[in-house]
Steps between C-alpha positions, in 0.01 A plus 500: 500500500734784595795313364316448173427869462859594571619251243264637235612859568865398488437328170329811356780719618753268339301503179476880498869532579588268213282701260655825619848357458416385150372847410813661640716272292294587193536873564873462559546307178302756303713780647821319404375453144424871467843597633671260264296633207602860578864410528489320169321774299656805666362784707146605413616864489693435174327428174635225270635761260686678781642172621615410151658844462688465828627159400603637158680793663682268734611292203637811325690612809656160536588510128663840534709384789609203299601721198631813675778585251435373145818665356837335489821664610601565138174677430537710814853599398379595152229720648756670725718581198204640308394720790855627538515587129169685514616693806818600318299632205274701733797658680670582168181661370471710817860619473448581133189706575689697765784566256255613231334739744838667566585506129158628392582869550825513297353274232196722475724805473693338216176411324366854539833638380477290184127545430411836653221339705339709772616833362869416528715667239717259305874496572798345325482687169681423178708804404482400133121501523506850650729622223300348216140547615283731294279757673126492428451870432123492463449358850573757774495381861493717811709368790420647841713463813404434860705488822411358843691462827427242767404642840816359661732692264561868580585607146365750252453325168334636185526485119667799331252484212134406511476355148690423180368435149671240284423237236562122509858428397634828640721534811434755773676628811319608817620609845385461858631705793557367852606690811584397855385789724609333824826532694599134453588288196217283367510218245197453278398248234225532240258288304293597198209400281332598175129574447317359312650166599470357147739770376776387735632243253566778247646753745877438497742662744857538384619667822330584829558521875247234609596208723833661580577644841531880492683661791429864570698691759335763721334771283638344182301530177558293186357457150405147396474434124273250321590409141227304323310433176175340383539200274365553146295181538279704733326638192428150363326369813117528471475534878702822484281657229324733745798565729616859465653558845750293698593579861839414648486495879784464754474435873793542740540297822757521774758225450543286811693180554278199432214714367314370196332727250120467501475484120635159391397536137754765410838443341831675512561752226 
């Protein structure tokens, strides 16, 4: 009887063990299928669109590596020549701009000398024109004179007359006086302008002391003449219809080596 009971229990245990083993195998197989499915379809953290994008990006990177330099050697050499030519043009343009900046002042002076722009009296007169021009007697103009000295120049400088009356087409002579009151020689240089500025193109200087170095010894005093006329065309310009007074102004500066005059629009008389 005891042996029979033990046999039945052993049989039950064997049956339960077999069922448990079968379940374990089933669970193991299910787990393997899930793992295989995840490996095949990718990580669950990435959506299908993200996965497709990554694959597409990888394809592009591989394509770029395969076609790293699409240009041939001839094309590269041609591009080098073009870049060199463009660089040459840029350098030449830069040098030209620098040269124009240095030439701007003298060119502007020549232009003002020819046109009278900026109140600059016109120079370079035709003696035949002076001899044959006809005065406009019915148009009387008053010319006033002004004198200034820069603070660095220890001179006394003034006009000897305050005003002169003349008509277009008539010559006139005026004088300035300069004195060096110091105990050392001083060299001065002057610039001038005409007001109103529009009248500068008709104010013609035949002789003057501007833009020429004037050396005065200690306590020396000199007279400086200005010989000029107003062109008869002054009377024909509608802009000059209301102009009755013209002012001629001179400014003296101390002449120093390398010093540039601060009025670049004026010309030599």
